[in-house]
C-alpha positions in Angstrom: 88.1 107.9 106.4 91.9 108.4 105.8 94.4 106.8 108.1 96.7 109.3 109.9 99.2 106.6 110.7 99.5 105.5 107.1 100.2 109.1 106.1 102.8 109.2 108.9 104.5 106.1 107.5 104.6 107.6 104.0 106.0 110.9 105.4 108.7 109.0 107.3 109.7 107.1 104.2 109.9 110.3 102.2 111.6 112.5 104.8 114.4 110.3 105.9 117.2 108.0 104.6 118.0 107.7 100.9 114.7 109.4 100.0 115.7 112.5 101.9 119.2 112.5 100.6 117.9 112.4 97.0 115.2 115.0 97.5 115.6 117.9 95.0 115.6 121.5 95.9 112.3 121.8 93.9 110.8 119.1 96.1 112.0 120.7 99.3 110.5 124.0 98.1 107.0 122.4 98.5 107.5 123.0 102.2 108.6 126.6 101.9 106.7 129.4 103.8 103.5 130.3 102.1 102.9 126.8 100.7 100.1 124.9 102.3 101.2 121.6 103.9 98.5 119.6 102.1 99.8 120.8 98.8 103.3 119.4 99.7 101.8 116.2 101.0 99.9 115.6 97.8 102.8 116.6 95.5 105.2 114.2 97.2 102.8 111.2 97.4 102.4 111.4 101.2 98.6 112.1 101.0 96.0 111.1 98.4 93.4 113.7 97.4 91.0 112.3 100.0 93.7 112.4 102.7 94.6 115.9 101.7 91.0 117.0 102.1 91.1 115.4 105.6 94.3 117.3 106.5 92.8 120.5 105.3 90.3 120.2 108.2 93.1 120.6 110.8 93.6 124.0 112.3 96.0 126.2 110.4 98.3 126.5 113.4 98.9 122.7 113.5 99.5 122.6 109.7 101.9 125.5 109.8 103.8 124.1 112.8 104.3 120.8 110.9 105.2 122.5 107.6 107.8 124.8 109.2 109.4 122.0 111.2 109.8 119.9 108.1 111.2 122.8 106.1 113.7 123.7 108.8 115.0 120.1 108.9 115.2 119.2 105.2 116.8 122.5 104.1 119.8 122.2 106.4 123.2 121.1 105.2 123.2 118.1 105.6 119.4 117.6 105.8 118.1 116.3 109.1 115.7 113.3 109.0 112.1 113.8 110.1 110.0 111.3 112.0 106.2 112.0 112.0 103.7 110.3 114.3 100.0 110.8 115.2 98.1 110.3 118.4 94.5 110.9 119.4 94.0 113.9 121.7 93.3 117.6 121.4 94.6 119.5 118.3 98.3 120.0 118.7 101.8 119.5 117.4 104.9 118.8 119.4 108.3 119.2 117.8 111.4 117.8 119.4 114.9 117.6 118.1 117.6 115.1 119.2 121.0 116.7 118.7 124.0 114.5 119.4 127.1 116.1 120.9 129.1 115.1 117.9 128.2 114.1 114.4 125.4 114.8 112.0 122.9 112.3 113.3 120.2 114.7 114.6 116.6 113.9 114.1 113.4 116.0 114.2 110.4 114.3 115.7 107.0 115.7 114.9 104.0 114.4 116.9 100.6 115.5 115.7 97.5 115.1 117.8 93.9 115.4 116.8 90.5 114.3 118.1 89.4 111.0 116.8 87.2 110.8 114.9 87.9 114.3 113.5 84.8 116.5 114.1 83.2 118.2 111.2 84.6 121.6 110.4 
C-alpha cells in the first residue's frame, strides 16, 4: 500500500526551494484547472503509478482542493513554497497560508486527511 507521508515528502521537495524556483511554466501547467491532481503528481515524480491509483480513490473535492491550492501558490510572482502533510482522520483538506507583514516569505500549508487504511471505493 502506498505511503502518503512519502508522497508528501516528495511533494515538499518539488514544491519548495530551488526545485520550485526552477519549475518551468509547462510543469506548473500540470496543476492548472481541468487537470487531475494524480496526473500532475505522476508527471512530476511525486507519485508512482501505484501511488497515483491510490490517490485516485480520494474524493474529487479533496483532490481538487489540493490541486487548486498548489496552482495558486506556484503561479504567483514570486512563487510561494508549498508544504504538504497527511494525517489519519476523515476525508478532508485544510489549506492555510502564513503571510508575513513584510517580504516574500509566505508559505502555503496543505494538510490532507484520510481514513487509514483507505476503504475500498
